[in-house]
N, C-alpha and C positions, 0 to 999 in steps of 0.2 A: 504494499499499499503505499503511494506516495505521500509527501507531506500535505497537499491539498486535500486528498481523500481522508487522511487522518484527521485533519482539522474539522471538515465537515461532519464526520462521524462523532467526534468529540462534542462539537457544537450542538448537534441533535441530542445527545445524552444530557447536556447541561440544560437545554431548552425543556426537556422532559422532566427535569427536577426543578423547574420554575425559574431558572436563571433568566433574567431579561435584559440585563446591560452589563457588558464587559467593555472596558476602554483600555486601549493601548496607545502608547506614544512611542513614536521612532524618530530619531533625529533625521532631518532630511540628508539624504545621500551618504548615510552612515551604514546602511545595511541593504542587502540585496532582497527582492520579493521572496525568494525562496527561503532565505534565512528567516524573514519576518514570519512567514507561514509556519515554518518548523518550530520556532520559538513560541508562537501563539499556541500551537498545538501542545507544546511541552507545558504551558501554563494551564491549559484546559485539563490536561491530564493530571496535573498537580491538584487542581480544585476538585476533580472527581475522586481522587484518592485521599482527599482531606489533608494534603500537605501544604497548608497555608495558614496565616494568621489573619483573622477577621479585622478589617479596618473600620472604625466608626463611620456612620454615614455622613456624607459631606453636605446633605441638605440640598442637592441640586436636582433630585429625582422628581419626576412628575408624580410619583407615588407617595410622596411626603405630604 
């Protein structure tokens, strides 16, 4: 499975769990699209495996 397919599969699993908003920031010109997709998939995998620290809400969500 390539990085894009992996990302799409993990995205679907997160959506099924109720995740509605995940934001990423990449500096312009510092990473390739392939690297960005692979790193995003790694983040989604960590979220699904509960390898993260929960951050307090920023207060910018439409759900607040």
